[in-house]
C-alpha positions as CSV (number, residue, x, y, z in Angstrom):
1,M,-21.6,133.0,46.8
2,R,-20.2,132.9,50.5
3,D,-18.6,129.5,52.0
4,S,-21.1,130.0,54.8
5,E,-24.2,130.3,53.2
6,L,-22.8,127.4,50.4
7,I,-22.6,124.8,53.2
8,Q,-25.9,125.9,54.5
9,L,-27.9,125.3,51.3
10,W,-25.9,122.4,51.1
11,E,-26.9,121.1,54.7
12,G,-30.3,121.8,54.4
13,W,-30.8,119.8,50.8
14,M,-29.1,116.8,52.9
15,L,-31.2,116.7,55.6
16,A,-34.2,117.0,52.8
17,Q,-32.4,113.8,51.6
18,G,-32.7,112.0,54.5
19,R,-28.9,112.1,55.7
20,S,-28.7,112.0,59.3
21,E,-27.3,114.7,61.5
22,T,-24.9,112.2,62.5
23,T,-23.7,112.2,58.9
24,I,-23.5,116.2,58.8
25,D,-21.2,116.5,61.3
26,K,-19.1,114.2,59.5
27,Y,-19.4,115.9,56.5
28,R,-18.8,119.6,57.6
29,Y,-15.7,118.9,59.2
30,P,-13.8,118.0,56.1
31,I,-15.4,120.5,54.5
32,T,-14.6,123.4,56.5
33,K,-10.9,121.8,56.6
34,L,-10.4,122.0,53.2
35,A,-11.6,125.7,52.8
36,Q,-9.2,126.2,55.0
37,S,-6.2,124.7,53.4
38,T,-6.4,126.6,50.4
39,R,-2.7,128.6,49.7
40,P,-3.8,131.7,48.5
41,P,-7.4,131.2,50.3
42,K,-10.3,130.0,48.3
43,D,-13.8,130.4,48.3
44,L,-15.2,126.4,48.0
45,V,-16.9,127.5,44.5
46,D,-13.1,128.4,43.7
47,V,-11.9,125.2,44.9
48,T,-9.7,123.1,42.0
49,E,-8.9,119.4,41.4
50,Q,-5.1,120.5,42.2
51,D,-6.4,122.1,45.4
52,V,-8.2,119.3,46.6
53,V,-5.0,117.0,45.4
54,V,-2.8,118.8,47.9
55,F,-5.4,118.4,50.6
56,L,-5.7,114.9,50.7
57,L,-2.0,114.4,49.9
58,K,-1.0,116.0,53.7
59,L,-3.8,113.1,55.1
60,G,-0.9,111.1,54.4
61,K,-1.4,107.3,54.3
62,R,-4.9,107.7,56.0
63,A,-7.0,105.6,53.4
64,H,-10.5,105.4,55.9
65,S,-10.1,109.7,56.4
66,K,-9.1,109.8,52.7
67,Q,-12.2,108.1,51.5
68,L,-15.2,110.1,53.9
69,Y,-13.5,113.0,53.1
70,V,-14.3,112.4,49.1
71,R,-17.6,111.2,50.0
72,A,-17.9,114.7,51.8
73,F,-16.5,117.0,48.8
74,N,-18.6,115.0,46.4
75,S,-21.8,115.6,48.4
76,L,-20.9,119.2,48.9
77,F,-19.2,119.6,44.9
78,N,-22.2,117.3,43.3
79,Y,-25.1,119.8,45.4
80,A,-22.8,122.8,44.0
81,V,-23.2,121.6,40.6
82,G,-26.4,120.7,40.6
83,H,-27.6,123.5,41.6
84,G,-25.8,126.0,39.8
85,H,-23.3,127.5,42.1
86,M,-20.1,125.3,40.7
87,D,-19.7,124.3,36.6
88,L,-17.7,121.1,37.7
89,N,-17.0,118.6,40.0
90,P,-13.2,119.4,41.2
91,V,-13.7,115.9,43.0
92,E,-15.2,114.0,40.0
93,H,-12.0,112.2,38.9
94,I,-10.4,111.4,42.5
95,H,-11.3,108.0,44.2
96,P,-8.8,106.8,46.8
97,K,-7.8,103.2,47.2
98,A,-10.0,101.9,49.6
99,P,-8.5,100.6,53.0
100,L,-7.1,97.4,53.5
101,E,-9.5,95.2,55.8
102,R,-7.9,94.4,59.1
103,D,-8.9,90.9,61.1
104,P,-11.1,92.3,64.1
105,D,-9.4,92.7,67.4
106,A,-11.8,90.8,69.4
107,F,-11.6,89.6,73.1
108,S,-10.6,86.2,73.6
109,P,-12.9,83.9,75.5
110,E,-10.8,84.6,78.7
111,E,-10.0,88.4,78.4
112,V,-14.1,88.5,78.2
113,V,-15.1,86.7,81.5
114,A,-11.7,88.7,83.4
115,L,-14.0,91.3,81.9
116,I,-17.0,90.4,83.4
117,E,-15.4,89.4,86.6
118,A,-13.4,92.7,87.2
119,G,-17.2,94.5,86.5
120,N,-19.0,92.5,89.3
121,R,-15.7,93.2,91.7
122,R,-16.9,96.9,91.4
123,D,-20.6,96.7,90.8
124,P,-23.1,93.5,90.3
125,K,-24.7,96.0,87.5
126,R,-21.7,96.9,86.1
127,G,-21.0,93.1,85.8
128,L,-24.3,92.4,84.3
129,A,-24.6,95.2,81.5
130,I,-21.0,94.2,80.0
131,T,-22.4,90.7,79.9
132,A,-25.4,92.0,77.9
133,C,-23.2,94.1,75.8
134,F,-21.3,90.6,75.0
135,A,-23.9,88.3,74.7
136,L,-26.0,91.3,71.9
137,G,-23.3,92.8,70.4
138,L,-23.8,96.2,71.4
139,R,-22.1,99.1,72.0
140,R,-22.2,100.9,75.8
141,S,-24.4,104.0,74.3
142,E,-26.8,101.1,72.5
143,L,-27.6,99.5,76.1
144,C,-28.1,101.9,77.8
145,G,-30.9,103.5,75.6
146,I,-33.1,100.0,75.7
147,T,-35.8,100.1,77.2
148,P,-38.2,97.5,79.2
149,D,-40.6,97.8,75.6
150,D,-37.4,97.1,73.6
151,I,-37.4,93.9,75.0
152,D,-39.6,90.8,72.9
153,W,-39.2,88.0,75.7
154,A,-41.4,85.6,73.3
155,G,-39.6,86.6,70.6
156,R,-36.2,86.4,71.8
157,R,-35.2,90.0,70.5
158,V,-34.1,93.1,71.3
159,H,-35.0,96.6,69.2
160,I,-32.0,98.7,69.5
161,R,-33.3,102.1,68.9
162,I,-30.5,104.7,69.3
163,S,-27.6,102.8,67.4
164,K,-24.4,104.4,64.9
165,G,-25.7,105.8,61.8
166,D,-29.7,106.6,63.9
167,K,-30.3,102.8,62.4
168,P,-32.5,101.2,64.1
169,R,-32.3,96.9,64.5
170,W,-33.5,94.0,66.1
171,V,-31.0,91.8,67.8
172,E,-31.2,88.3,68.6
173,M,-31.3,87.3,72.8
174,N,-29.8,84.3,73.2
175,A,-29.9,82.8,76.4
176,L,-26.5,84.8,77.9
177,A,-28.3,88.3,77.0
178,E,-31.7,86.9,78.6
179,Q,-30.0,85.9,82.2
180,A,-28.2,89.3,81.9
181,L,-31.2,91.8,81.0
182,D,-33.4,89.9,83.3
183,A,-30.6,89.6,86.0
184,L,-30.7,93.6,85.6
185,R,-34.7,93.5,86.2
186,P,-34.2,95.5,90.1
187,W,-32.3,98.6,88.3
188,W,-34.5,99.5,85.4
189,N,-36.1,102.8,85.6
190,G,-36.9,103.7,82.2
191,T,-34.6,101.9,80.6
192,V,-32.8,98.7,81.4
193,L,-29.7,100.1,83.0
194,S,-31.1,103.4,84.1
195,S,-28.3,105.0,84.3
196,M,-24.5,103.7,84.4
197,D,-21.6,105.5,86.2
C-alpha cells in the first residue's frame, strides 16, 4: 500500500473517531518526516522499531517533540495493524521520557499594568482587550472569537467557543473582566472586538 493511501485512510479514521483537524495536522507532520527519514527509503508499512529509534535520536533532547511524535506514530501504526496493513506496531515498546515541567513564565503585576498602559496609549480598545485577556485568562484568538451572546452577565461567565484543541469552555468573569468587556461595547460588531489590528 502506498504511503499516501495509508495516510488518507488513517486520517479519515481519525475524523470518524472524533479527532480534530488540528490534531490531525499535528500528527501528519511527524508521519511525513518519518517517511522521509528512512535510509534507504521505505514505505511506512515497512518501517521498523530501529528506524523510529534512529529518527527520535536525531531530535536530540526535545522531549515535547518526542512525546507528540510517538503519539502520532502509535496512532498511525495501531490503525495499520488493526486494519491488516501491518503485522506489528514498530513503536509499541518505545516510551520516551516525559518532559520536565517548567515553572510557568508569568508576568509580574507591574508588567501586566505596563502592557495595559502601553495598549491604552496606542488605542483604548487595545488596552481593554489586553485587560480582558488577562482577567479571563484567554489567548488573543480566544478573545477575538467571543460574541456578545457568549457573555452571560447574570451568571458572570463567558463561553469560549473558539479555543485551543477545539474544546469550548465556560470561564468565570471577575469584576475586571466585566468592566473591560462592558467598556468594549462601542466596538461590538458581531464579536466583542469586531477586529484587532
